[in-house]
Each structure stands twice: as structure tokens, then as C-alpha cells.
N, C-alpha and C positions, 0 to 999 in steps of 0.2 A: 348463687355465685360459685359454689364449689362445682356444680354441674358445668358451668361455663368454663371454669378453669380446666377441668378434665377434658372438655371438648377442645380447648385450645391446644393442650398438650398433644392430643391425638392428631389434630390438623397439622401442627408444625412437624411432628414426627413423620407423618405421611409425606409432607412437602420435602423434608430432608432426604427421604429415600428416593423420591422422584428426581430430585436434583442431583444427588451424589451417586446413587446406584443405577438408576434407570436412565439418567441423562435426558429426562423428559419432564421438566418442571411444568406444573399446572398453575402455580401462583407466580405473580410478578414479584420482583425484589421489594417493591413498595408494599404490596399486600403482605408479604412475609414479615417485613419489618414492623408493620402496623400491628399485626397479630402478636408478634413477639413482644412488642412494647406493652400490649394489653396484658399478656401473660405475666411478664416481669412485674408489672404493677400489682397484680393480684398476689404474686408470691411475696412481694415486699410487705403487703398489708396482712397476709396470712402465711407466715413462714411455716406453720405446722402443716400446711397443705402441700408443700413442695415434694414432688415425687422424685424417686431416684432416677427415673428415666426421663425427667424433664429436659427439654432442649436447652434450658438455661444453664445446665451443667457444662455446655460447650463454651460458655463465656469465660469460665475460670473464676477463681476467687478463693478456692480452698488452699490453705497453706499448711504444710506438714513440717514436723521437726526433723524427721529422718525417714529413710526408706525401710519398710518392713521386709524381712527376708521371707521368701516364698519357696517351698519345696514343690517342684512340679509333680503332678500325678503320674505323668509319663515323661521320661527324659527327653530333652530337646537336643537331639544329636546333631553334630556337624554333618556337612555333605562333603564327600570326597571330590577333589578337583582334578580335571584334566586340562591340558593347555594346548592340545593340538588335535587334529582330526584323527590321526593314527591312534592316539590313546583312547579316543572316544569309540572308535571302531573295535578296538581290543576289548573294551568294556562290554560292548554289545555282543561280541563273540562269547564272552564268559556267561553273559545272561542267557543267551540262546542255547548254549551248551548245557545249561542247568535246567531250563524250563521250556525250551523250544521257541517257536516263533511267537512273537508277542507284539502288542500295540503300545506305543509310547505317548506320553503327553509332554509337550514342550512349553516351557514358561520362561518369560523374561526374568532374569535374576536382578531383582530390584536392589539397588545399592543403598540400603537403609539399616535398620536394626530390628531384630526379631522380637515379636511380642506374642504372648500366650494369654488369650482371654478365657475367662471362666464365667459361664452363665448358669444360674440356678433358678428354676421356675420361671424362665424367660427373662431374667434380669441380670445385667452385668454386675458381678460381685467382686471380680478380681482381674487384674491385668499385670502380668509379670514379664520382666525382661528375661532373656535367655540365661544370663549369668554364666555359670560354669556347666550348664546343661542339666544339672540336678537341682540347683538352688538359684533363684533369681530374686529380683526386687519388685515389690508391689508399686506400680506407677499408675494406679487407677485414677488418681486425682488429675493427672495430666492427660491420660487417654480419653477421659470424658470430654476434654476440650476439643478433641478432633471430631469435627462435625460429621464426617462420613462414617464414623464408627457408631453403630446402633447401641443405645443403652438398654434396649429391651428387644427381644426377638419373639417370633411365633412359637418356636419349640419350647416346651416346658421341661425338657430333660436337663439334667446336670451335664453340661457339655463343654469341651475345650475347643477353641477356635484359634488357629495360628496364622500369623501373617507378618507383614513387614511394614513398619512405620518409616516414612521417608519425608523429605522436604522437597517440594517441587522447585525446579530451577528458578521460576519466577519469584517464589517466596524467598529463596536463598539470596538472590540478587538484591531484592528489596531490603532484606535484613542487613546485609553487608553495607549497603548504601547508607542505611540509618546509623550503623555502628561507626562508619567512617566519619559521618557528620558529628557524632558525639565523641570522637577521638578514642574509640574503643578498638581493641585488636580485632581484625577480621577473621571470620571462620575460613578455613582453607578449602572446604568443599561441603556440598549439601549433606553428606552423611555425618560429618563431624558436627555440623550445625544441628541436625536432627537429634543426634545423641546428646548434645549439650542441652537442647531444649527439653527433651523428655525427662531429664534428670534434674529439672528445676524443682525446688521445694515449693515455690509459689506457682500455682497453676495458671495465674493470669499471664505470667511470662510465657508459658508453653502455649496458651491460647493465642497470644499475639504473634507467634511464629508461623501460624498457618500450616501446620503439619497435615499430612494425609496418610492413608494406609491402603494396602492391597492385602487380601486374604486368600490363602491357597491350600489350607490343610485342616482336616478334621481328624484328630488322632483316633477317635473311636466312632465308627460310623456303621450304619446298617446297610450301606450301599455296596454294590459289587465292584464298582470302578471308582478310581480317583476322579474321573471326569464327572461322574454322577454326583459326587460329593461337592463339586464346585457349583453345580446347579442348586444343591441344597443351600449353599452359602448365599447365592443370589436371592433365593426365595426368602431368606431370613434377613435381607437388607444389607448384606456385606458387599463391599466393592471388590469384585474379582477382575483382574487385569483382562482387558478385552482382547489381548493378543495371544491368549493361550490357545493352542491347537493340538488336536490328536494327529499322530503320525503312524503309518502302518509299518514302517521299517526304518533302518538307520539311514538309508539314502534320503528319505523324506526329512529326517531330522537334520541332516547336513545341509539340505536346501534351506530349511528354516533358519539355521545358524547363519548361513551366507546372507540371507535376506536381512536379518536384524543386525548383522555386523555393518552392513551398508547404511541401514536406517537408524542406527543407534543415536546419532547426533541430532536427529529430528524429534526425538521424544521430549516431552516436557518434564522428564525426571531422569535421573542417572540410572543406568544399568551397567553391570560389570561382567555379564555373561548370560548363558542360557542354562536353565535347569531341565534335565531330561528325567522323566519318571516312568516306571512301569505302570500302566494304567490299571491292570487287574489287581485288586487288593488281596485276593487269595494268593496270587503269585508273589506279591510283595512279602506276604507273611512266610511263604515257602523259601524265598531267597534269604530272608532274615537280615541280620546285622553283624558287623564286626564289633570289636570293643569300642570303636569310635564312630563308625559310619554305617548307615543303612546300605545294603548292597543293591537295592532296587532303584537307587537314584544317583545321578552324577551331575556335577556342575562343570560345564564347559566354560572356562574363563577366556575372555577375549585376549587376542595377542597383545602383548605389552606395547604401549606407545613409546617410541624412542625419540629422544631429543638430544641436542648437542649443547654442551656447556664447557667451561674451562676448569681443569683440575688445578687448583691454586696451591694445595699443600697436602701433605699426608701426615696424619697423627697416629701414634701407636697407643692402643689401649690394652689393659690387662684384665682378663676375665677371671671368674672365681676359681677356675682350675689352674690359673697361672698362664693360660695361653695368651700369646701376644697377637693382636689383630691390627693390621694396618687399615686405616680408614681414609677414604678420599674426602678432602674438603673441596667443595664445589662452589662456583659462582651460583647463587640461588637460581633455580629454574623450576617452572611449574610443569608437573607431569600428572595427567589424569586428575586435574583439579586440586592438587596439593603441591606445596612448595618443598623442593628437595634441596638440602644443603650438604648432606653427607651420604656416603655410600660405602659399604664394606668392600675391601679389596682382598679379604680372606687371608692371604699369606704371600710371601715373596715370590713363590712359584707363579701364582696368579698374576702378579705384577709383571714378571719377566715374560710370561706367555703372551701377554697383551701388549708388551713393549711400551709400558706406560712411563711417562716422565712428568715431573711437576712443570706446569705451564702448558701441557698438551690440551688441545680441544678434544673432548671425549664424547662418545655416544653413551647416554644413560637411559635405562629403561626401568620400569617397575615390573618385577617378576610377579605374574598373577595380579597385576594392578596394585600390589602392596609393597613389596620390598625393593628399594632402589638398588640397582647394580650397574657397575661400569661394564659395558659390553666390549668396547674397543677404542683405540685412539683414531684420530683423523690425521694420518701422516703428512698429507699435503698442506696442512695448516700448522705444522710444527715450526716454531721459531723461539729462540731464547728460552729453551727448556733446560732443566737440570735433572740428573739421574736421582732416582729414589734409592737412597742408601739403606742397606740392611743395618739395623741397630744391633749393638753388641751387649748393651746393658739394659736392665729394666727401666723404663721411663719414670717409674714411681720410686722404687727403693734403691736403684743403682746396682742390684745384684747382676752378676754375669749370666747371660741367657744361655740356655741349653736347647738342643734339638729334641723334639718329641720322639717317641718310639718309631713313628712312621717316617721320620727324617724330613718331614715337610714343615711342621709348625715350630715356632720358637716358644719356649716356655721360661717363665720366671720360676726358679726352683725355691724361692723364699716363701715358705708356708705362711709367714707372718707379714708378707708384703701388704701394706695398707690397701692397695687397689684390690687385691684378692679378698681381703676382709670386707671391703665395701660391696663388692659384687656378690659375695656370699650373703651379706645382710639383705641386699636388694632381692636376691633369689628367695630368701627365707620368707619375706613379707609378701611375695608376689601373689597375684590373684589365684594362681593354680596351686600355690603352696599353702602358707598359713592365712592368706587372703586378709591381710591387715590394711584396710582402706584408710588412706590418710598418711601412710608412710611411703611416699613415692621416692624415685631415685634421687631427686635433688635434696629432699629432706633427709634421707638416709645419709647422703654424702656430707651435708652440713652437720648433722648430729654426730657423725663419726669424727669429723675434723674438730668439733668442739668437745669431743670425748664424752658426749651424752649417751651415745649408743656405741659400744665397742665389741659386743658379742651378742648372741641370740638372747641370752638371759637378761641382758641389760634393757632390752625392749620392754620386758615385763616389770621393770623397776621404774618406768617413766612416771608412774603415778606418784612416786616419792619425790619427783623433781618438777611437780606441777607449777610451783611458784617461779622456778627458773625458766620454764617454757613460756610462761606468761610475759616474760620480758623480751622474748624474741619477736622480731618483726613478722607480722602475718599470723600470729597465734593469739586468738582471743579466747575468752573463757568457754564460749560455745564450741569452737573448733577443737579445743583441747579435750573437753569432756567427751566429744564425739569420738576422737581418736582413742582415748583411754577405754571407752566402751567397746570399740572395735578390737582393741588389744585383748581385753578381758574375754570377749566373745570367742576369739580365736583359740582360747584354751580348750574349748569344747570340740574342736575339730576331730574328725576320725583319724586313726593312726596313719592311714596312707598319705594324708597331707603332711604330717610331720616327717615321715620317712623321706618324702620328696623334698621337703623344705631343708632338711639337713645338708643337702648338696653332696651326697655320696657320688663319687665319680661314676657316670654311666647309668645311674638309677633315674629313670624318667617316671612320668605319671603312671604308665601302664605297669611297670615292674614294681613301683611302690605299692600299687593296689594289690598286685599279685602276692607280694611278700606280707602285706598287712593281713590279707585274707587267710593266707596259709598258716601264719604263726600267731595271729591274734593279738599279740602284745609286743612291745619293743623289747622287753626283757627276754622273751623267747627268741626273737630274731638275733639279739646280740650274742647269744650263746651257740649259734649254728655254725657248723664247720663248712669248709670249702667243699668237701665231698658231698655233703647233704644239699648244699645250694646248687651245685652243678647238676645234681640229679633232677632238678626242676626244669620243666620245659621253659624255654626262653631265657634261662640263666646260664650263660656260658662260663668257662673257667676264669676268664679275665674279670668279668663282672663279679663272680663269686669271690675272687681274691680281693677286689676293691671293697666289697662289703665287709668281709672279715677284717681286713686291714683297718678300715675306718673304726670298727668297734674295738680294736686293740689299742688304739691311740689314747693315751692317758688324758690328754686335753679334751678330746671328744667325749670321753666317758664322764669327765668332770662337768662338762657343759650339759650333758644329758641329765646327770644327777641334779644339777641346779634347776633345769626346766621341770623335772619331776617334782621337786620341792615347791616350785612356784605354782603347781596345780595343773600343768598341762596334761591333757588326756593322752595316755600311752596305750590305749586299747583300740582294736578295730571295732567300729560301731555297726558294721553290716552284719549279714547273717554269718554265723560261725560255720565253717565247713564241717560236714558230718562225714562219716566213713561207712561204706557198705561194700563188701567184697565183690559184688556183682557190678558195681558202678564206678567206684573210685579208681582213677587212672585208666578207665576204659573209654573206648571211642564208639560213638553212636551216630546213626543217621535216622532221621524221622521222615516218613513218607505217608501220604494219605491223611484222611481225617480221623482223628482219635476221639471216640466218645468220652465225654466228661472233662477233657483237657484241651486247651489250645496248644498250638505248637510252642508258643513262647513260654507257657506254663511248664511244659515238659522240659524245655531247655533249662529253665530256672531250677527245677528239681534236680536234674542231672548235674548241673553246675554246682549246686549246694553240696553234693556228695563227691565233688572233685572229678566228675566225668567230663568228657568233651563231646560236643555235638558238631559234626561236620556236615557239609552240604552234599558230598558225593561219596558213593560206596567204593571202597578199595580193599585190598587184602589186609590192610591194617585195621579195618572196621571190626569191632567186637560183636556188635549186634545192630540189627535194623528194626526200629519200632514201626510197626505197620498198622495203618488204619484202613478205612474204606477208600476205594479207588487209589491204590498205592502207586501205580505207574511203573516205569522202567527200573527204578531203584530197587524195587522188590525183586524183579527178574534177575538183576545183576547179583543181588545178595544170594539168591538161590543157586545161581550158576557158580558162585565162589564158595558155596558151602558155609555161609555166614549165618549165625544164629538169628532167628526171626522171633521178635517179641510182638505178638498180636495182642488184642485187648484182653484175651484170656490170660496170657502170660503176665500182662501188667497187673491184672486182678490177683494173680497168684502172689505177686509182690506187694500186697496191700499195706505192708508196713511202710512202704515208700509212696505208692500211688493210692492213697487212702480214699479217694473218691469212689473207688470200685467196691467199697465195702457195702 
């Protein structure tokens, strides 16, 4: 009987690959269903037989209490966007200037959500969302319900596979039809529906939504080209989009884009652009990455779709820095599959430049298919409109508004304006800041108005008000416990998240990481002078002044003291920067193949000592690290008289490059 069970598993797995991957089924639906019923019966009678790679996992049934956090072995970086052909051509010029003529691979940009699969000894053991790029959530119980995703593969290596989970348009329409019948709110578009489905705690719900996936990336591969790695994916049963093509140059890439811009609507799934990648993996490594994006790939976003609707009102909101923003209230209109009711108008100059009035018919588009914006009015349809008046007082606290230093934006000067406090709290708990899941904008606003949360520290006292929270609508014991656990977990965040969360004017994610890495602790940062901060690359005098001013404010110091007493981590948890006179604050270029080290490993070492690795040689370069087959960068370094560090020179510095010992 066990032998028959194992035989059924293998037959059904093979049939799944033939159906989903090869599009060449050898079993009829009736034959497949009969064999599946036989296998399910055996699993029911012998639960100890059930294999992790059993096709029964696709049916769902596993229920989890919460999502486990997963740290990616390699970061899942974002892809930089371009929005027109000129920007794409400029990107191509930069690539060719760096590495010469190259071949590209063009892929449809599937409008779904990224997933990172991990296989060990041929078995799927982990499936993580992208999260913040470093840490995601384990969604394996739902990923197993997607029939096209193999639960086991031929390769026995520990390997990561990356792709995009999406909801086919047919599944989306069927789901919304069912929800409408049940009186449930409709999903706005397939991407939102897919995201909502994959984050269900009950895998049966995810299974019923009929999700699918395409795979397109193997972070660590033995192959020489990206296109070869796609063949590897196909050989192991992964569905690779059939419309991926190699292109010899940017002209061919532009033709591919033109083709799919026209054919986009005919696809059975949503796409929002085209991804263009350098095919040669060695050249990818040579091009490297920025702090946020790989340099060897770009996403061309389709031109925004424009629609017309009526501007019915303008409301003014107050941001956490006190900036006043006018927002257009629109007759609801669907753009690119989602309903738009509001759009930012930025400032009064923006309104005047576009001659906007309340009651106008306006053209609205989604910039990059995401952010709604008002493009222009339609003057020939103007009737019974009224002028949008500039407000003089804060709409929340009534304080007289002032102009910003630029003379463009209006500001509320009241540091204790409730709206500013609410926005500051929303920013503090944001995914990119302290990442406290369960404290969304609406909940923060409600808690603030009820005086439950009034400052950062009060968030960490919510455990003392559990009984009070239980009385609020929408809060049960389970949801409160989960929220409190998320709050407690946020205390362990690395310092850069806290610095960003504090909302220091002008300090974004990148600078927060820079400051955390350089100073190591919040106490050290708090004592730094304007002069010392200004000496840091990427920190100008205005930002330096903002930082020191923030830490001189008594209220801010009291808040930080309270957070420290509550147990929040105040230390940088990454590698502490070391100092070496030959590397710290020096600029390097790497060229050729270095024995014992990869290019990324060398970059990490130089970065850990406070050095910088650039892509091109200039007079400002301090040294060029040279391996085998160095190319033109070596020649340029010699002509400029720049120091050359070959492998013997690296070995001489074995206190740093210790693999040469």
C-alpha cells in the first residue's frame, strides 16, 4: 500500500508539471481527479505516510496563528524605474559606457507580489515575502496551495528561487463575483486580491483563490547567463513566463516594449511594465548595486493611463513636519484596475499653474501606475466652478500658517498641533520605521483622539491598557495579543530604524542607516556637533543642523529617555565600522577576477573599514584593486598614476584580506 501511495504521488507530481509547466498534459482531468481521490484516501487512512511534496498540499487545510519572520540569505532589492524611452536609452548608455556592448533579457513585469522560495535537498522548506528586502514573512502554508509551484525539485542543492505570485484575471473576476453575492467588499485589482490571499492564516482560503506564479531569478547560480538560469528553472518544474526574450541591443528592447504595450490588454494576467536585465552574470556582478537598486536591471513602467473625472472639493491636511498639503476630492473613478477618490495637489502654486477650480472636470492619471495625480483641467467643460482659496490658518489647530523657507509650501508652526502629532505617530510605526504591524493610520488616529496613544512612549504602555482595548469595537483578545507581541518585538529593531522613526527633519532611511553605522549608538549620535556631521558624505549643513537641533530639544530628549527605560534597543546591530589608514575614507575601484574573493566580498570588506568602492576610475580614486583580465580600468589607473593593488598587494595586507594567509 505504501508503495502504491508513493507511486501516486510521483504520477500526480509529473502530471502537474506537464499541465502547468510544459502545457502538455498526458492525463485527462477525470484521470487526474480519480488518482487524486485514491491518494487522498490513502493519506486519510495513513496520515503518517503524508509526504511534504504531496500534491495534496495544494488543497490547503493548514492553519497558522501568525507569520514567522524570515531573514533573506541575500537581500531582495527593489528595481529602479524609468517612465519613458529617453530614460531607458540613458540607462543603456551608462551600462555600455561601463562594460561595453552587451546582450539584454526582456521580461514582462508581472503585477503581483514577490516571493523567495528555499529548497533543501530537493524539498521546498521555506517561502518568504519580500518584506523590507532584508526580512520577510514565511508564507509556505499558502504557497504550497499554488498548484504550479513544485514542492520538490531535481536539484539537491540548498537553493533560493525568486518569482512573482499573481492572480489571473479570470480568478479575480470569479472571486469578486462571489464576494458581491455574499455582500463582501470587492477587491480593487488582481494584485490586491493576490496580496490579501497570500496573507491568509487559513491555507484553504488561499487555495480557493486559484493563485499562480512565474519564476525568473536564481540568486546563486553556476550558469554564465541569466537566460541559462531560466532554462534551469524550467528543468526543475518552475513556470517561466513564455514571453521572455533575449535582445542584442536597446533598439530591439524598444521594439519589444512597443509590442507588449499594444498586446498588454490581451494577456490573462496584469503587467505594469517591462523588466530589462543584463544577460551576462559576470557583467551583472561587475556593474554591482547601489544602496537600493541593482545597476544591471531596470523596469520600464508603462505610460500612465489618463481618465477624466470631476474635482468636487479640496481638503487641506497637515503632515508630521507641519507642511500643509491640498488634496483633490474626486468623483470616484477607476484607473488601472483600482478606484481613485483623492489625489494630491502638492501646493497652491501647483493649483494655480494648472488653473484648477472646484467643479472642474480634470484629467487624472497614475504616475508609474501607482500614485494618482491631477494632470490638468478640461477648460471647455468648465461651468459653475469656484476658486480654490488659499487657507490662512491650520485646519486642525487654527494656528496662523507661515511660508516655508522655499516660499512655496504653507506650514503650521505649532509643534504640538494634533495633526502633526498623529502624522509623527503614523510615521513612527510605519513598516520602514519601527514596523509595528496592527497600528495602521486609522487606529493611530482613533487612539490619539481617545488619548490612548499620545507620544512614542505611550505605544509601549499599551499592554497596561489591555482591558480598555478589549472594550473597543474590532479588538478581540487574539488581535490585541498579536498587536502587543508586535510592539514588544519592535524593541529589538536595529538603531537605524529608530533614528528614521523619530522623524528628524530630512533624515530618510539611507541617512538613518549611515548615521547608525557610523556612530553605533544613539547616545553617540546625540552628542555629535554640526561640524562633525557636515564632514560626512551625504550630510549637508542643513541636515546637520536639523539633527543637532532635534537632540537639543528637551521634549525630544525626555521622549528618548523614556524609550530607553522601556527597553528599546539603542545600538546598531550591523557590523561595527573598523578603521584602517589605508582604507578608511579612501576610494577604490575593482577590476578583473581576484583569487580567493568575489567582487561583493571585497566591497563588503572595504565598506566595513569606511572605504568606498566606485565603478569608474578618476583622479579621485585612491587605489585600483586588480585581478586577472583587468581591462581598461587598469590602463586608465596606470595613465593617471593611481596606486595598483594586485593580489600580492592584497596578501601584504593580510590583516584585512586574511584569506591570502
